C-alpha positions as CSV (number, residue, x, y, z in Angstrom):
1,M,24.0,14.0,13.6
2,M,20.6,12.7,14.6
3,R,19.0,10.4,11.9
4,K,15.3,10.6,11.2
5,T,13.0,7.7,10.8
6,S,9.7,7.4,9.1
7,V,7.2,4.6,9.4
8,I,5.6,2.9,6.5
9,L,2.3,1.6,7.2
10,L,3.9,3.9,9.2
11,S,3.2,5.6,12.4
12,A,4.4,9.2,12.6
13,A,8.1,9.7,12.5
14,T,9.6,8.6,15.8
15,G,13.1,9.9,15.2
16,A,16.4,8.1,15.9
17,A,16.5,9.8,19.3
18,L,13.8,7.4,20.6
19,T,15.6,4.4,19.0
20,L,18.9,5.4,20.7
21,F,17.2,6.0,24.0
22,V,15.7,2.6,23.9
23,T,18.8,0.7,22.8
24,Q,21.8,2.5,24.4
25,P,21.1,2.0,28.1
26,R,20.9,-1.7,27.7
27,A,24.6,-1.7,26.7
28,V,25.4,0.1,30.0
29,F,23.5,-1.8,32.6
30,M,24.3,-5.4,31.7
31,G,24.3,-8.3,34.0
32,S,26.4,-11.4,33.6
33,S,23.9,-13.2,31.4
34,A,23.7,-10.2,29.1
35,R,27.5,-10.0,28.9
36,A,27.7,-13.7,28.0
37,A,25.1,-13.2,25.2
38,T,27.0,-10.2,23.9
39,A,30.3,-12.2,23.8
40,D,28.5,-15.0,21.9
41,T,27.2,-12.4,19.4
42,Y,30.7,-11.1,18.8
43,R,32.0,-14.7,18.2
44,Q,29.3,-15.0,15.5
45,L,30.3,-11.7,14.0
46,N,33.9,-13.0,13.9
47,L,32.6,-16.0,12.0
48,F,30.9,-13.7,9.5
49,G,34.2,-11.9,9.1
50,D,36.0,-15.1,8.4
51,V,33.5,-16.2,5.8
52,F,33.6,-12.8,4.2
53,E,37.4,-12.8,3.8
54,R,37.3,-16.4,2.5
55,V,34.8,-15.4,-0.2
56,R,36.9,-12.4,-1.2
57,S,40.1,-14.4,-1.5
58,D,38.9,-17.7,-2.9
59,Y,35.7,-17.2,-4.9
60,V,36.2,-18.2,-8.6
61,E,35.8,-14.6,-9.7
62,K,36.6,-11.4,-7.8
63,P,33.4,-10.4,-6.0
64,D,32.1,-6.9,-5.5
65,D,32.6,-6.1,-1.8
66,T,29.7,-3.7,-1.7
67,K,27.3,-6.3,-3.1
68,L,28.6,-8.9,-0.6
69,I,27.8,-6.7,2.3
70,E,24.4,-5.6,1.0
71,S,23.5,-9.2,0.3
72,A,24.5,-10.2,3.9
73,I,22.4,-7.3,5.3
74,S,19.5,-8.2,3.1
75,G,19.6,-11.8,4.1
76,M,19.6,-10.9,7.8
77,L,16.5,-8.7,7.5
78,T,14.5,-10.9,5.2
79,G,15.1,-13.7,7.7
80,L,13.1,-11.8,10.3
81,D,9.8,-11.6,8.5
82,P,8.4,-11.0,5.0
83,H,8.2,-7.2,5.4
84,S,11.6,-6.3,6.9
85,S,14.2,-5.6,4.2
86,Y,17.3,-3.6,3.2
87,M,16.9,-0.9,0.6
88,D,19.9,0.3,-1.3
89,A,20.2,4.0,-2.1
90,K,18.2,3.7,-5.3
91,S,15.4,1.6,-3.8
92,F,15.2,4.1,-0.9
93,R,14.8,7.0,-3.3
94,D,12.1,5.1,-5.2
95,M,10.3,4.4,-2.0
96,Q,10.4,8.1,-1.0
97,V,8.9,9.0,-4.4
98,Q,6.2,6.4,-4.0
99,T,5.1,7.5,-0.5
100,R,5.4,11.2,-1.3
101,G,3.2,10.8,-4.3
102,E,4.9,13.7,-6.1
103,F,7.8,13.7,-8.6
104,G,9.2,15.4,-11.6
105,G,7.8,13.7,-14.7
106,L,5.4,13.8,-17.6
107,G,2.1,12.7,-16.2
108,I,1.5,9.4,-18.1
109,E,0.2,6.2,-16.7
110,V,2.0,3.5,-18.7
111,T,2.3,-0.3,-19.0
112,M,4.6,-2.7,-21.0
113,E,3.3,-4.4,-24.1
114,D,5.4,-6.5,-26.5
115,G,8.6,-4.9,-25.2
116,L,7.2,-1.4,-25.8
117,I,5.7,1.3,-23.6
118,K,1.9,1.6,-24.0
119,V,0.1,4.7,-22.6
120,V,-2.8,3.7,-20.3
121,S,-3.9,7.3,-19.9
122,P,-2.4,10.7,-19.5
123,I,-3.1,12.4,-16.2
124,D,-5.2,15.6,-16.5
125,D,-3.4,19.0,-16.5
126,T,0.1,17.5,-17.0
127,P,2.7,17.9,-19.8
128,A,1.5,14.7,-21.3
129,S,-2.2,15.7,-21.5
130,R,-1.4,19.3,-22.7
131,A,0.8,17.8,-25.5
132,G,-2.1,15.6,-26.7
133,I,-0.7,12.2,-25.6
134,M,-3.5,9.7,-25.9
135,A,-4.4,6.4,-24.4
136,N,-3.1,3.4,-26.4
137,D,-0.2,5.5,-27.8
138,I,2.9,3.3,-28.1
139,I,6.2,5.0,-27.0
140,T,9.1,3.5,-29.0
141,N,12.0,5.9,-28.2
142,L,13.0,8.2,-25.3
143,D,15.5,10.9,-26.4
144,D,16.3,8.8,-29.5
145,E,17.1,5.7,-27.4
146,A,14.9,2.7,-28.2
147,V,12.8,1.4,-25.3
148,Q,13.0,-2.1,-26.7
149,G,15.0,-4.1,-24.2
150,L,14.3,-1.8,-21.2
151,T,12.2,-2.9,-18.3
152,L,9.1,-0.9,-17.4
153,N,10.8,0.5,-14.3
154,Q,13.8,1.5,-16.4
155,A,11.6,3.3,-18.9
156,V,9.7,5.1,-16.2
157,E,12.9,6.2,-14.5
158,K,14.1,7.7,-17.8
159,M,10.8,9.6,-18.2
160,R,11.1,11.0,-14.7
161,G,13.6,13.7,-13.9
162,P,14.1,17.3,-12.6
163,V,11.3,19.7,-13.2
164,N,11.7,22.0,-16.3
165,T,14.0,19.5,-18.1
166,K,13.1,18.3,-21.6
167,I,12.6,14.8,-23.1
168,K,11.7,13.7,-26.6
169,L,9.3,10.9,-27.2
170,K,8.7,9.0,-30.4
171,I,5.1,7.7,-30.6
172,I,3.3,5.3,-32.8
173,R,-0.5,6.1,-32.9
174,K,-3.2,4.0,-34.5
175,G,-4.4,5.7,-37.6
176,Q,-1.2,7.7,-38.1
177,D,1.0,6.6,-41.0
178,N,4.2,8.1,-39.5
179,P,5.6,8.1,-35.9
180,L,5.1,11.3,-34.0
181,D,8.0,13.2,-32.3
182,V,6.8,15.0,-29.2
183,T,9.1,17.1,-26.9
184,L,7.8,17.5,-23.4
185,V,9.0,19.6,-20.4
186,R,8.9,17.7,-17.1
187,D,6.7,19.2,-14.5
188,N,5.8,18.5,-10.9
189,I,3.4,15.5,-11.0
190,R,1.1,14.4,-8.2
191,V,-0.1,10.8,-8.2
192,R,-3.8,10.6,-7.8
193,S,-4.4,8.1,-5.0
194,V,-8.0,9.1,-4.8
195,R,-10.5,9.0,-7.6
196,A,-14.3,9.6,-7.5
197,R,-17.5,9.5,-9.5
198,V,-21.2,9.9,-9.0
199,E,-22.8,6.5,-8.7
200,A,-26.6,6.0,-9.5
201,D,-27.1,9.8,-9.5
202,D,-27.2,10.1,-5.8
203,I,-24.2,8.2,-4.3
204,G,-20.6,9.3,-4.0
205,Y,-18.2,6.5,-5.0
206,I,-14.6,7.1,-3.9
207,R,-11.7,4.8,-4.9
208,I,-8.5,4.9,-2.8
209,T,-5.7,3.1,-4.5
210,T,-2.8,3.7,-2.0
211,F,-2.0,5.7,1.1
212,N,0.6,8.3,0.2
213,E,1.1,11.8,1.4
214,Q,-1.6,13.1,-1.0
215,T,-4.4,10.7,0.0
216,T,-6.2,12.7,2.8
217,E,-6.0,15.9,0.7
218,G,-7.4,14.0,-2.3
219,L,-10.2,12.5,-0.2
220,K,-11.3,15.9,1.1
221,R,-11.3,17.3,-2.4
222,E,-13.4,14.5,-3.8
223,V,-15.9,14.6,-1.0
224,A,-16.4,18.3,-1.5
225,N,-16.7,17.8,-5.3
226,L,-19.3,15.0,-4.9
227,S,-21.3,16.9,-2.3
228,N,-21.5,19.9,-4.7
229,Q,-22.4,17.7,-7.7
230,I,-25.1,15.6,-6.0
231,G,-26.4,18.2,-3.6
232,D,-29.3,17.4,-1.2
233,K,-30.2,14.1,-2.8
234,L,-26.8,12.6,-1.7
235,K,-27.6,9.2,-0.1
236,G,-24.1,8.3,1.2
237,Y,-20.6,7.3,0.2
238,I,-18.9,4.1,-1.0
239,I,-15.2,3.9,-0.1
240,D,-13.5,1.3,-2.3
241,L,-10.3,-0.1,-0.7
242,R,-10.2,-3.3,-2.8
243,N,-6.7,-4.3,-3.8
244,N,-5.2,-1.3,-2.0
245,P,-1.9,-2.6,-0.7
246,G,-1.5,0.1,2.0
247,G,1.1,2.8,2.6
248,L,1.6,5.4,5.2
249,L,0.0,4.8,8.6
250,E,-0.4,8.6,9.2
251,E,-2.6,8.8,6.1
252,A,-4.6,5.8,7.3
253,V,-5.2,7.6,10.6
254,T,-6.2,10.9,9.0
255,V,-8.5,9.2,6.4
256,S,-10.2,7.3,9.3
257,D,-10.5,10.5,11.3
258,S,-12.3,12.1,8.3
259,F,-15.3,9.9,9.1
260,L,-15.2,9.8,12.9
261,E,-16.1,12.3,15.6
262,K,-14.2,10.7,18.4
263,G,-12.7,7.5,19.7
264,E,-9.6,5.4,19.1
265,I,-8.5,4.8,15.5
266,V,-5.6,2.4,16.0
267,S,-3.0,1.4,18.6
268,T,0.6,0.3,17.8
269,R,2.4,-1.9,20.3
270,G,6.1,-2.6,20.0
271,R,8.5,-4.8,21.8
272,N,8.3,-2.9,25.0
273,A,5.1,-1.8,26.8
274,E,6.2,1.9,27.0
275,E,6.3,2.0,23.2
276,T,2.6,1.6,22.8
277,Q,0.9,4.5,21.0
278,R,-2.8,5.2,20.5
279,R,-4.2,7.4,17.8
280,T,-7.6,9.0,18.4
281,A,-10.1,10.8,16.2
282,H,-10.9,14.5,16.4
283,A,-14.3,16.1,16.1
284,G,-15.5,16.7,12.6
285,D,-17.0,14.2,10.2
286,L,-16.1,15.1,6.6
287,T,-19.3,13.5,5.3
288,K,-21.6,15.1,7.9
289,G,-22.9,11.8,9.2
290,K,-23.9,10.4,5.8
291,P,-24.0,6.5,5.6
292,V,-20.7,4.9,4.5
293,I,-20.1,1.5,2.9
294,V,-16.4,0.3,2.7
295,L,-15.5,-2.3,0.1
296,V,-12.6,-4.7,0.9
297,N,-11.2,-7.9,-0.5
298,G,-8.2,-10.2,-0.3
299,G,-5.9,-7.5,-1.8
300,S,-6.8,-4.9,0.9
301,A,-3.8,-4.8,3.2
302,S,-2.2,-2.8,6.0
303,A,-3.3,0.8,5.9
304,S,-6.5,-0.2,4.2
305,E,-7.2,-2.6,7.0
306,I,-6.6,0.1,9.6
307,V,-9.3,2.3,8.0
308,A,-11.8,-0.6,7.6
309,G,-11.1,-1.9,11.1
310,A,-11.6,1.6,12.7
311,L,-14.8,2.3,10.8
312,Q,-16.1,-1.2,11.5
313,D,-15.4,-1.2,15.2
314,H,-17.0,2.2,15.6
315,K,-20.0,1.1,13.5
316,R,-19.4,4.1,11.3
317,A,-19.5,2.0,8.1
318,T,-20.7,-1.3,6.8
319,I,-17.8,-3.4,5.5
320,V,-18.7,-5.4,2.3
321,G,-16.7,-7.8,0.3
322,T,-14.3,-10.6,1.2
323,R,-11.8,-11.0,4.1
324,S,-8.8,-8.7,3.8
325,F,-5.2,-9.6,3.5
326,G,-4.2,-9.7,7.2
327,K,-1.1,-7.5,7.5
328,G,-1.1,-6.3,11.0
329,S,2.4,-5.0,11.4
330,V,4.2,-1.6,11.2
331,Q,7.5,-1.1,9.4
332,T,9.8,1.8,10.3
333,I,12.1,3.2,7.7
334,I,15.5,3.9,9.2
335,P,17.9,5.9,6.9
336,L,21.5,4.7,7.1
337,G,23.2,7.9,6.0
338,S,24.1,9.4,2.6
339,G,24.4,6.8,-0.1
340,N,23.8,3.9,2.2
341,G,20.1,3.3,1.7
342,A,17.8,2.4,4.6
343,L,16.3,-0.4,6.7
344,R,12.6,-1.3,6.5
345,L,12.2,-2.9,9.9
346,T,9.1,-4.3,11.5
347,T,8.9,-2.5,14.8
348,A,5.3,-2.9,16.0
349,R,1.9,-4.7,15.6
350,Y,-1.2,-2.6,15.2
351,Y,-4.6,-3.2,16.8
352,T,-8.1,-2.0,15.9
353,P,-10.1,0.1,18.4
354,S,-11.6,-3.0,20.0
355,G,-8.1,-4.3,20.7
356,K,-8.2,-6.9,17.9
357,S,-5.1,-7.8,16.0
358,I,-5.8,-8.7,12.3
359,Q,-2.3,-10.1,11.8
360,A,-2.6,-13.3,9.7
361,K,-6.4,-13.1,10.0
362,G,-7.7,-10.0,8.2
363,I,-10.8,-7.9,8.6
364,V,-13.9,-10.0,8.2
365,P,-16.6,-8.0,6.3
366,D,-20.0,-7.4,7.8
367,I,-21.5,-8.7,4.6
368,E,-19.6,-11.2,2.5
369,V,-19.9,-10.9,-1.3
370,L,-18.2,-13.2,-3.8
371,Q,-17.8,-12.1,-7.3
372,D,-18.6,-14.2,-10.4
373,V,-15.1,-14.9,-11.8
374,P,-14.6,-15.8,-15.5
375,D,-13.4,-19.4,-16.0
376,E,-10.0,-18.3,-17.4
377,L,-9.3,-16.2,-14.3
378,K,-10.4,-18.6,-11.6
379,S,-6.9,-19.8,-10.8
380,R,-5.6,-16.3,-10.4
381,T,-8.2,-14.4,-8.4
382,D,-7.4,-15.5,-4.9
383,T,-4.7,-14.0,-2.7
384,K,-3.1,-16.3,-0.2
385,G,-2.9,-13.6,2.5
386,E,-0.4,-12.8,5.2
387,A,-0.8,-16.2,6.9
388,S,0.7,-17.9,3.9
389,L,3.9,-15.9,3.8
390,R,7.0,-17.7,5.0
391,G,8.2,-16.3,8.3
392,H,5.1,-14.1,9.0
393,L,4.5,-12.9,12.5
394,K,2.2,-15.4,14.3
395,N,-1.1,-14.6,15.8
396,D,-3.0,-16.3,18.6
397,G,-5.9,-18.5,17.5
398,D,-6.9,-19.7,14.1
399,E,-5.0,-17.9,11.3
400,K,-6.8,-17.5,8.0
401,T,-5.4,-17.7,4.5
402,G,-6.8,-17.0,1.1
403,S,-9.6,-14.7,0.0
404,Q,-11.0,-13.6,-3.3
405,S,-9.5,-10.4,-4.8
406,Y,-11.2,-10.2,-8.2
407,V,-12.9,-7.0,-9.1
408,P,-14.9,-7.1,-12.4
409,P,-13.7,-4.5,-14.9
410,D,-17.2,-3.5,-15.7
411,A,-19.1,-1.8,-12.8
412,K,-22.4,-3.5,-13.9
413,D,-20.9,-6.9,-13.1
414,D,-19.6,-5.8,-9.7
415,K,-21.8,-7.6,-7.1
416,A,-20.2,-5.9,-4.1
417,L,-20.7,-2.5,-5.7
418,K,-24.3,-3.4,-6.5
419,L,-25.0,-4.5,-3.0
420,A,-23.5,-1.2,-1.6
421,D,-25.8,0.7,-3.9
422,D,-28.8,-1.3,-2.6
423,L,-27.8,-0.7,1.0
424,L,-27.5,3.0,0.5
425,H,-30.9,3.2,-1.3
426,G,-32.6,1.1,1.4
427,I,-33.4,-1.7,-1.0
428,K,-31.6,-4.0,1.3
429,N,-30.4,-3.6,4.9
430,S,-27.3,-5.1,6.4
431,A,-29.2,-7.6,8.4
432,S,-31.0,-9.1,5.4
433,A,-27.9,-9.0,3.3
434,A,-25.6,-10.6,5.9
435,P,-24.8,-14.4,5.8
436,T,-27.1,-16.7,7.6
437,P,-26.2,-16.8,11.3
438,G,-24.1,-19.8,12.2
439,T,-22.5,-20.0,8.7
440,D,-18.8,-20.8,8.9
441,K,-17.6,-18.0,6.6
442,A,-14.0,-19.2,6.5
443,A,-15.1,-22.6,5.4
444,A,-17.5,-21.1,2.8
445,D,-14.8,-18.9,1.3
446,K,-12.8,-21.4,-0.6
447,P,-15.4,-23.3,-2.6
448,K,-17.3,-20.1,-3.4
449,A,-14.2,-18.3,-4.5
450,A,-13.8,-20.7,-7.4
451,N,-17.3,-20.0,-8.8
């Protein structure tokens, strides 16, 4: 049976047929040097077999054979680069839920506090919101089992489940003398990767938190809502990609396409020249040519950088903030069959429309804006970037590490957002707001980031 592959930061599914087509002929048409290399490889595999058997027979306690094999596979992949890895069956299922952005659950955003589950907020029109679950509620029991001692992931897994199944929550709520018992019926929940609001009465602010299968649909919905709310006085849009770690390449392409009429969006280049793929825009700008400002920072990675790079190269948007993370590689997800998990394998690098690789360098904003960071957070608001990761793919020229990733919790303190507002209102223009020509922005990053 033919296996399917999908690509995270992913290009569209390539299918195992392509993988087999690329790899199988090499085993048929081998010269003497290839045969010698293959023989050496098999000698190394024999060594692995010898070590495996010695561990099984002589280790102080009887080891789990499955864990030994999975650990060996994991070590092989993590030795390639920071983003290649092995996912066991559970991790693979969790990844599928994350990228799908849809699952059976209750519709509660939660966090862990003092060993208990605290509700951040219920999601609108879900079982949780309909049952009256409130922000700051503390969940102490799930189906009469105490959550104390569970990790956040374990608790979330218990709350998720098949649609139309029931779960009972015990809740402590401030102002209530006794705990509340609430029974909820799980429903199909869609993760909101796109949120929006009206900014300064005439600007559409759109925050994209990840790139999953719901992102482009969410973007279209929010642009339509904002356009209807603001009407003819709409000045433009702010697209906030700060601290967005990325996700599906296909969604990055379609989000970029939403703002472009034509031209290349991104190219991916693998090990062999024939594997190069180019993705181009189709006619139709979702925003009808309105000005666009894109906010990025040190936490904006992979798919976020594709969108920022495409709109920057086509001069469709002004990029504001700090240099992005610098993850310029594509990972393909290769399922290994029922119950065997999957490989997450780096298979290509990606390039912006101008042919620039941002690997270990990042997207440099058109206008750099550093936030005022509270003293107690100064040591924790910089990301080290791709270039600081052990074993990262190298890039030509000077690699860059470290960039500010702090976003003030209160919008009135957000200097990048304030500048974006000013640009769209014409109070400032990109030329006057840009750094002084000749300034070494990379050199200026580090000392300023500590302010």
